[in-house]
PDB file of N, CA, C and O in Angstrom:
ATOM      1  N   MET A   1     -36.894  15.366  10.012  1.00  0.00           N
ATOM      2  CA  MET A   1     -35.583  15.738   9.510  1.00  0.00           C
ATOM      3  C   MET A   1     -34.722  16.168  10.689  1.00  0.00           C
ATOM      4  O   MET A   1     -35.146  16.967  11.523  1.00  0.00           O
ATOM      5  N   THR A   2     -33.496  15.622  10.748  1.00  0.00           N
ATOM      6  CA  THR A   2     -32.627  15.864  11.903  1.00  0.00           C
ATOM      7  C   THR A   2     -31.734  17.077  11.750  1.00  0.00           C
ATOM      8  O   THR A   2     -31.204  17.570  12.746  1.00  0.00           O
ATOM      9  N   GLY A   3     -31.552  17.566  10.561  1.00  0.00           N
ATOM     10  CA  GLY A   3     -30.669  18.706  10.350  1.00  0.00           C
ATOM     11  C   GLY A   3     -29.240  18.296  10.036  1.00  0.00           C
ATOM     12  O   GLY A   3     -28.390  19.155   9.803  1.00  0.00           O
ATOM     13  N   PHE A   4     -28.960  16.987  10.028  1.00  0.00           N
ATOM     14  CA  PHE A   4     -27.633  16.500   9.690  1.00  0.00           C
ATOM     15  C   PHE A   4     -27.593  16.091   8.230  1.00  0.00           C
ATOM     16  O   PHE A   4     -28.574  15.590   7.681  1.00  0.00           O
ATOM     17  N   LYS A   5     -26.434  16.314   7.607  1.00  0.00           N
ATOM     18  CA  LYS A   5     -26.259  15.933   6.220  1.00  0.00           C
ATOM     19  C   LYS A   5     -25.127  14.906   6.145  1.00  0.00           C
ATOM     20  O   LYS A   5     -24.039  15.134   6.675  1.00  0.00           O
ATOM     21  N   GLU A   6     -25.385  13.789   5.491  1.00  0.00           N
ATOM     22  CA  GLU A   6     -24.379  12.741   5.380  1.00  0.00           C
ATOM     23  C   GLU A   6     -23.249  13.192   4.464  1.00  0.00           C
ATOM     24  O   GLU A   6     -23.490  13.752   3.395  1.00  0.00           O
ATOM     25  N   ARG A   7     -22.018  12.945   4.890  1.00  0.00           N
ATOM     26  CA  ARG A   7     -20.838  13.281   4.092  1.00  0.00           C
ATOM     27  C   ARG A   7     -20.153  11.990   3.677  1.00  0.00           C
ATOM     28  O   ARG A   7     -20.012  11.068   4.480  1.00  0.00           O
ATOM     29  N   THR A   8     -19.730  11.928   2.428  1.00  0.00           N
ATOM     30  CA  THR A   8     -19.045  10.731   1.955  1.00  0.00           C
ATOM     31  C   THR A   8     -17.552  10.953   1.787  1.00  0.00           C
ATOM     32  O   THR A   8     -16.823  10.008   1.488  1.00  0.00           O
ATOM     33  N   ARG A   9     -17.079  12.186   1.972  1.00  0.00           N
ATOM     34  CA  ARG A   9     -15.650  12.462   1.874  1.00  0.00           C
ATOM     35  C   ARG A   9     -15.293  13.606   2.817  1.00  0.00           C
ATOM     36  O   ARG A   9     -16.163  14.351   3.269  1.00  0.00           O
ATOM     37  N   ILE A  10     -14.022  13.730   3.101  1.00  0.00           N
ATOM     38  CA  ILE A  10     -13.555  14.809   3.972  1.00  0.00           C
ATOM     39  C   ILE A  10     -13.424  16.072   3.131  1.00  0.00           C
ATOM     40  O   ILE A  10     -12.800  16.050   2.070  1.00  0.00           O
ATOM     41  N   ALA A  11     -13.999  17.156   3.589  1.00  0.00           N
ATOM     42  CA  ALA A  11     -13.971  18.405   2.829  1.00  0.00           C
ATOM     43  C   ALA A  11     -12.621  19.105   2.956  1.00  0.00           C
ATOM     44  O   ALA A  11     -12.110  19.641   1.973  1.00  0.00           O
ATOM     45  N   ASN A  12     -12.044  19.107   4.147  1.00  0.00           N
ATOM     46  CA  ASN A  12     -10.741  19.736   4.344  1.00  0.00           C
ATOM     47  C   ASN A  12     -10.055  19.126   5.560  1.00  0.00           C
ATOM     48  O   ASN A  12     -10.697  18.463   6.375  1.00  0.00           O
ATOM     49  N   TYR A  13      -8.773  19.350   5.677  1.00  0.00           N
ATOM     50  CA  TYR A  13      -7.994  18.810   6.775  1.00  0.00           C
ATOM     51  C   TYR A  13      -7.549  19.944   7.686  1.00  0.00           C
ATOM     52  O   TYR A  13      -7.188  21.022   7.215  1.00  0.00           O
ATOM     53  N   THR A  14      -7.575  19.703   8.973  1.00  0.00           N
ATOM     54  CA  THR A  14      -6.988  20.629   9.931  1.00  0.00           C
ATOM     55  C   THR A  14      -6.050  19.816  10.808  1.00  0.00           C
ATOM     56  O   THR A  14      -6.360  18.676  11.155  1.00  0.00           O
ATOM     57  N   GLY A  15      -4.928  20.376  11.162  1.00  0.00           N
ATOM     58  CA  GLY A  15      -3.968  19.679  12.000  1.00  0.00           C
ATOM     59  C   GLY A  15      -3.236  18.566  11.276  1.00  0.00           C
ATOM     60  O   GLY A  15      -2.937  17.533  11.876  1.00  0.00           O
ATOM     61  N   LEU A  16      -2.938  18.759   9.984  1.00  0.00           N
ATOM     62  CA  LEU A  16      -2.278  17.719   9.208  1.00  0.00           C
ATOM     63  C   LEU A  16      -0.891  17.370   9.752  1.00  0.00           C
ATOM     64  O   LEU A  16      -0.556  16.186   9.795  1.00  0.00           O
ATOM     65  N   PRO A  17      -0.069  18.335  10.167  1.00  0.00           N
ATOM     66  CA  PRO A  17       1.235  17.964  10.729  1.00  0.00           C
ATOM     67  C   PRO A  17       1.111  17.068  11.972  1.00  0.00           C
ATOM     68  O   PRO A  17       1.910  16.149  12.152  1.00  0.00           O
ATOM     69  N   GLU A  18       0.121  17.331  12.821  1.00  0.00           N
ATOM     70  CA  GLU A  18      -0.078  16.502  14.006  1.00  0.00           C
ATOM     71  C   GLU A  18      -0.527  15.098  13.611  1.00  0.00           C
ATOM     72  O   GLU A  18      -0.105  14.117  14.222  1.00  0.00           O
ATOM     73  N   LEU A  19      -1.382  14.999  12.591  1.00  0.00           N
ATOM     74  CA  LEU A  19      -1.833  13.708  12.112  1.00  0.00           C
ATOM     75  C   LEU A  19      -0.667  12.905  11.545  1.00  0.00           C
ATOM     76  O   LEU A  19      -0.558  11.707  11.808  1.00  0.00           O
ATOM     77  N   MET A  20       0.198  13.544  10.775  1.00  0.00           N
ATOM     78  CA  MET A  20       1.365  12.862  10.226  1.00  0.00           C
ATOM     79  C   MET A  20       2.301  12.403  11.340  1.00  0.00           C
ATOM     80  O   MET A  20       2.869  11.314  11.264  1.00  0.00           O
ATOM     81  N   SER A  21       2.461  13.221  12.364  1.00  0.00           N
ATOM     82  CA  SER A  21       3.314  12.851  13.492  1.00  0.00           C
ATOM     83  C   SER A  21       2.776  11.610  14.196  1.00  0.00           C
ATOM     84  O   SER A  21       3.544  10.709  14.532  1.00  0.00           O
ATOM     85  N   MET A  22       1.463  11.552  14.422  1.00  0.00           N
ATOM     86  CA  MET A  22       0.868  10.376  15.063  1.00  0.00           C
ATOM     87  C   MET A  22       1.009   9.143  14.169  1.00  0.00           C
ATOM     88  O   MET A  22       1.273   8.047  14.662  1.00  0.00           O
ATOM     89  N   PHE A  23       0.835   9.315  12.871  1.00  0.00           N
ATOM     90  CA  PHE A  23       0.954   8.195  11.946  1.00  0.00           C
ATOM     91  C   PHE A  23       2.365   7.629  11.957  1.00  0.00           C
ATOM     92  O   PHE A  23       2.543   6.411  11.938  1.00  0.00           O
ATOM     93  N   LYS A  24       3.374   8.501  11.987  1.00  0.00           N
ATOM     94  CA  LYS A  24       4.765   8.049  11.981  1.00  0.00           C
ATOM     95  C   LYS A  24       5.137   7.312  13.265  1.00  0.00           C
ATOM     96  O   LYS A  24       6.100   6.546  13.271  1.00  0.00           O
ATOM     97  N   GLN A  25       4.401   7.525  14.344  1.00  0.00           N
ATOM     98  CA  GLN A  25       4.677   6.807  15.586  1.00  0.00           C
ATOM     99  C   GLN A  25       4.280   5.334  15.491  1.00  0.00           C
ATOM    100  O   GLN A  25       4.873   4.496  16.170  1.00  0.00           O
ATOM    101  N   VAL A  26       3.299   5.008  14.670  1.00  0.00           N
ATOM    102  CA  VAL A  26       2.809   3.633  14.586  1.00  0.00           C
ATOM    103  C   VAL A  26       3.144   2.961  13.255  1.00  0.00           C
ATOM    104  O   VAL A  26       3.003   1.743  13.140  1.00  0.00           O
ATOM    105  N   ALA A  27       3.579   3.712  12.253  1.00  0.00           N
ATOM    106  CA  ALA A  27       3.834   3.150  10.932  1.00  0.00           C
ATOM    107  C   ALA A  27       5.322   2.879  10.753  1.00  0.00           C
ATOM    108  O   ALA A  27       6.168   3.621  11.252  1.00  0.00           O
ATOM    109  N   ASP A  28       5.624   1.816  10.042  1.00  0.00           N
ATOM    110  CA  ASP A  28       6.990   1.495   9.676  1.00  0.00           C
ATOM    111  C   ASP A  28       7.132   1.819   8.195  1.00  0.00           C
ATOM    112  O   ASP A  28       6.839   0.984   7.339  1.00  0.00           O
ATOM    113  N   ILE A  29       7.577   3.018   7.900  1.00  0.00           N
ATOM    114  CA  ILE A  29       7.617   3.515   6.532  1.00  0.00           C
ATOM    115  C   ILE A  29       8.945   3.137   5.902  1.00  0.00           C
ATOM    116  O   ILE A  29      10.012   3.468   6.419  1.00  0.00           O
ATOM    117  N   ARG A  30       8.864   2.448   4.789  1.00  0.00           N
ATOM    118  CA  ARG A  30      10.061   2.047   4.040  1.00  0.00           C
ATOM    119  C   ARG A  30       9.931   2.560   2.621  1.00  0.00           C
ATOM    120  O   ARG A  30       8.857   2.505   2.023  1.00  0.00           O
ATOM    121  N   THR A  31      11.034   3.058   2.088  1.00  0.00           N
ATOM    122  CA  THR A  31      11.058   3.513   0.702  1.00  0.00           C
ATOM    123  C   THR A  31      11.980   2.600  -0.093  1.00  0.00           C
ATOM    124  O   THR A  31      12.688   1.778   0.488  1.00  0.00           O
ATOM    125  N   ALA A  32      11.979   2.733  -1.392  1.00  0.00           N
ATOM    126  CA  ALA A  32      12.847   1.913  -2.237  1.00  0.00           C
ATOM    127  C   ALA A  32      14.313   2.134  -1.900  1.00  0.00           C
ATOM    128  O   ALA A  32      15.116   1.204  -1.988  1.00  0.00           O
ATOM    129  N   ASP A  33      14.671   3.357  -1.515  1.00  0.00           N
ATOM    130  CA  ASP A  33      16.061   3.647  -1.160  1.00  0.00           C
ATOM    131  C   ASP A  33      16.496   2.890   0.087  1.00  0.00           C
ATOM    132  O   ASP A  33      17.617   2.384   0.138  1.00  0.00           O
ATOM    133  N   THR A  34      15.633   2.803   1.089  1.00  0.00           N
ATOM    134  CA  THR A  34      16.012   2.134   2.333  1.00  0.00           C
ATOM    135  C   THR A  34      15.982   0.615   2.196  1.00  0.00           C
ATOM    136  O   THR A  34      16.691  -0.077   2.926  1.00  0.00           O
ATOM    137  N   LEU A  35      15.174   0.078   1.273  1.00  0.00           N
ATOM    138  CA  LEU A  35      15.089  -1.367   1.100  1.00  0.00           C
ATOM    139  C   LEU A  35      16.157  -1.916   0.167  1.00  0.00           C
ATOM    140  O   LEU A  35      16.501  -3.095   0.241  1.00  0.00           O
ATOM    141  N   LYS A  36      16.682  -1.069  -0.708  1.00  0.00           N
ATOM    142  CA  LYS A  36      17.721  -1.455  -1.667  1.00  0.00           C
ATOM    143  C   LYS A  36      17.324  -2.706  -2.450  1.00  0.00           C
ATOM    144  O   LYS A  36      18.084  -3.672  -2.521  1.00  0.00           O
ATOM    145  N   LEU A  37      16.154  -2.678  -3.024  1.00  0.00           N
ATOM    146  CA  LEU A  37      15.658  -3.790  -3.807  1.00  0.00           C
ATOM    147  C   LEU A  37      16.201  -3.738  -5.231  1.00  0.00           C
ATOM    148  O   LEU A  37      16.411  -2.664  -5.794  1.00  0.00           O
ATOM    149  N   ASP A  38      16.420  -4.914  -5.795  1.00  0.00           N
ATOM    150  CA  ASP A  38      16.817  -4.983  -7.198  1.00  0.00           C
ATOM    151  C   ASP A  38      15.598  -4.707  -8.066  1.00  0.00           C
ATOM    152  O   ASP A  38      14.533  -5.292  -7.868  1.00  0.00           O
ATOM    153  N   VAL A  39      15.765  -3.823  -9.015  1.00  0.00           N
ATOM    154  CA  VAL A  39      14.676  -3.481  -9.924  1.00  0.00           C
ATOM    155  C   VAL A  39      15.070  -3.980 -11.309  1.00  0.00           C
ATOM    156  O   VAL A  39      16.107  -3.572 -11.832  1.00  0.00           O
ATOM    157  N   PRO A  40      14.279  -4.839 -11.905  1.00  0.00           N
ATOM    158  CA  PRO A  40      14.649  -5.369 -13.224  1.00  0.00           C
ATOM    159  C   PRO A  40      14.534  -4.299 -14.302  1.00  0.00           C
ATOM    160  O   PRO A  40      13.714  -3.383 -14.223  1.00  0.00           O
ATOM    161  N   ASP A  41      15.383  -4.449 -15.306  1.00  0.00           N
ATOM    162  CA  ASP A  41      15.279  -3.569 -16.465  1.00  0.00           C
ATOM    163  C   ASP A  41      14.094  -4.017 -17.301  1.00  0.00           C
ATOM    164  O   ASP A  41      13.792  -5.209 -17.371  1.00  0.00           O
ATOM    165  N   CYS A  42      13.428  -3.073 -17.928  1.00  0.00           N
ATOM    166  CA  CYS A  42      12.298  -3.432 -18.762  1.00  0.00           C
ATOM    167  C   CYS A  42      12.212  -2.478 -19.944  1.00  0.00           C
ATOM    168  O   CYS A  42      12.789  -1.390 -19.944  1.00  0.00           O
ATOM    169  N   GLU A  43      11.494  -2.913 -20.921  1.00  0.00           N
ATOM    170  CA  GLU A  43      11.299  -2.110 -22.116  1.00  0.00           C
ATOM    171  C   GLU A  43       9.804  -1.894 -22.314  1.00  0.00           C
ATOM    172  O   GLU A  43       9.037  -2.857 -22.329  1.00  0.00           O
ATOM    173  N   TYR A  44       9.387  -0.655 -22.466  1.00  0.00           N
ATOM    174  CA  TYR A  44       7.975  -0.328 -22.627  1.00  0.00           C
ATOM    175  C   TYR A  44       7.648  -0.224 -24.107  1.00  0.00           C
ATOM    176  O   TYR A  44       8.424   0.319 -24.893  1.00  0.00           O
ATOM    177  N   GLN A  45       6.500  -0.748 -24.471  1.00  0.00           N
ATOM    178  CA  GLN A  45       6.033  -0.650 -25.847  1.00  0.00           C
ATOM    179  C   GLN A  45       4.580  -0.200 -25.840  1.00  0.00           C
ATOM    180  O   GLN A  45       3.779  -0.672 -25.032  1.00  0.00           O
ATOM    181  N   VAL A  46       4.244   0.712 -26.743  1.00  0.00           N
ATOM    182  CA  VAL A  46       2.865   1.141 -26.914  1.00  0.00           C
ATOM    183  C   VAL A  46       2.350   0.491 -28.190  1.00  0.00           C
ATOM    184  O   VAL A  46       2.905   0.687 -29.271  1.00  0.00           O
ATOM    185  N   VAL A  47       1.294  -0.276 -28.049  1.00  0.00           N
ATOM    186  CA  VAL A  47       0.724  -0.984 -29.196  1.00  0.00           C
ATOM    187  C   VAL A  47      -0.676  -0.435 -29.439  1.00  0.00           C
ATOM    188  O   VAL A  47      -1.542  -0.493 -28.566  1.00  0.00           O
ATOM    189  N   GLN A  48      -0.884   0.098 -30.641  1.00  0.00           N
ATOM    190  CA  GLN A  48      -2.197   0.625 -30.984  1.00  0.00           C
ATOM    191  C   GLN A  48      -3.005  -0.462 -31.700  1.00  0.00           C
ATOM    192  O   GLN A  48      -2.527  -1.118 -32.626  1.00  0.00           O
ATOM    193  N   VAL A  49      -4.230  -0.622 -31.239  1.00  0.00           N
ATOM    194  CA  VAL A  49      -5.129  -1.605 -31.849  1.00  0.00           C
ATOM    195  C   VAL A  49      -6.429  -0.901 -32.202  1.00  0.00           C
ATOM    196  O   VAL A  49      -6.764   0.146 -31.649  1.00  0.00           O
ATOM    197  N   GLU A  50      -7.139  -1.494 -33.124  1.00  0.00           N
ATOM    198  CA  GLU A  50      -8.432  -0.948 -33.516  1.00  0.00           C
ATOM    199  C   GLU A  50      -9.456  -1.185 -32.412  1.00  0.00           C
ATOM    200  O   GLU A  50      -9.419  -2.200 -31.717  1.00  0.00           O
ATOM    201  N   ALA A  51     -10.357  -0.242 -32.266  1.00  0.00           N
ATOM    202  CA  ALA A  51     -11.426  -0.385 -31.278  1.00  0.00           C
ATOM    203  C   ALA A  51     -12.431  -1.429 -31.749  1.00  0.00           C
ATOM    204  O   ALA A  51     -12.714  -1.557 -32.940  1.00  0.00           O
ATOM    205  N   THR A  52     -12.956  -2.166 -30.783  1.00  0.00           N
ATOM    206  CA  THR A  52     -13.990  -3.149 -31.111  1.00  0.00           C
ATOM    207  C   THR A  52     -15.307  -2.410 -31.359  1.00  0.00           C
ATOM    208  O   THR A  52     -15.445  -1.253 -30.960  1.00  0.00           O
ATOM    209  N   PRO A  53     -16.263  -3.051 -32.004  1.00  0.00           N
ATOM    210  CA  PRO A  53     -17.565  -2.402 -32.200  1.00  0.00           C
ATOM    211  C   PRO A  53     -18.217  -1.980 -30.872  1.00  0.00           C
ATOM    212  O   PRO A  53     -18.863  -0.935 -30.793  1.00  0.00           O
ATOM    213  N   PHE A  54     -18.042  -2.796 -29.850  1.00  0.00           N
ATOM    214  CA  PHE A  54     -18.609  -2.445 -28.544  1.00  0.00           C
ATOM    215  C   PHE A  54     -17.959  -1.181 -27.987  1.00  0.00           C
ATOM    216  O   PHE A  54     -18.649  -0.320 -27.441  1.00  0.00           O
ATOM    217  N   GLN A  55     -16.631  -1.062 -28.121  1.00  0.00           N
ATOM    218  CA  GLN A  55     -15.936   0.136 -27.659  1.00  0.00           C
ATOM    219  C   GLN A  55     -16.359   1.360 -28.455  1.00  0.00           C
ATOM    220  O   GLN A  55     -16.504   2.450 -27.903  1.00  0.00           O
ATOM    221  N   GLN A  56     -16.553   1.176 -29.739  1.00  0.00           N
ATOM    222  CA  GLN A  56     -17.009   2.283 -30.575  1.00  0.00           C
ATOM    223  C   GLN A  56     -18.411   2.725 -30.180  1.00  0.00           C
ATOM    224  O   GLN A  56     -18.746   3.908 -30.255  1.00  0.00           O
ATOM    225  N   GLU A  57     -19.212   1.781 -29.766  1.00  0.00           N
ATOM    226  CA  GLU A  57     -20.566   2.094 -29.310  1.00  0.00           C
ATOM    227  C   GLU A  57     -20.526   2.911 -28.017  1.00  0.00           C
ATOM    228  O   GLU A  57     -21.320   3.833 -27.831  1.00  0.00           O
ATOM    229  N   LEU A  58     -19.590   2.560 -27.123  1.00  0.00           N
ATOM    230  CA  LEU A  58     -19.470   3.280 -25.852  1.00  0.00           C
ATOM    231  C   LEU A  58     -18.880   4.679 -26.051  1.00  0.00           C
ATOM    232  O   LEU A  58     -19.271   5.634 -25.379  1.00  0.00           O
ATOM    233  N   LEU A  59     -17.941   4.778 -26.977  1.00  0.00           N
ATOM    234  CA  LEU A  59     -17.287   6.060 -27.240  1.00  0.00           C
ATOM    235  C   LEU A  59     -17.483   6.423 -28.704  1.00  0.00           C
ATOM    236  O   LEU A  59     -16.641   6.077 -29.533  1.00  0.00           O
ATOM    237  N   PRO A  60     -18.545   7.096 -29.040  1.00  0.00           N
ATOM    238  CA  PRO A  60     -18.844   7.376 -30.446  1.00  0.00           C
ATOM    239  C   PRO A  60     -17.830   8.307 -31.115  1.00  0.00           C
ATOM    240  O   PRO A  60     -17.893   8.493 -32.330  1.00  0.00           O
ATOM    241  N   ILE A  61     -16.894   8.900 -30.357  1.00  0.00           N
ATOM    242  CA  ILE A  61     -15.933   9.820 -30.968  1.00  0.00           C
ATOM    243  C   ILE A  61     -14.762   9.086 -31.613  1.00  0.00           C
ATOM    244  O   ILE A  61     -13.949   9.698 -32.306  1.00  0.00           O
ATOM    245  N   ILE A  62     -14.674   7.770 -31.386  1.00  0.00           N
ATOM    246  CA  ILE A  62     -13.558   6.991 -31.947  1.00  0.00           C
ATOM    247  C   ILE A  62     -13.792   6.794 -33.433  1.00  0.00           C
ATOM    248  O   ILE A  62     -12.977   6.165 -34.108  1.00  0.00           O
TER     249      ILE A  62
END
């Protein structure tokens, strides 16, 4: 045993402002405001359907 433990994610960040500064030096950041793209109008609809037997099997609370 080596005494090292494998990590699959970062636990915390230190020096985040410096990291953001370095990222901004190499990244070309564009937002919707700067690109002035046309955004189409759309209409959202929520459609409720019955659960299939397979879905009911996976989620018995339905």
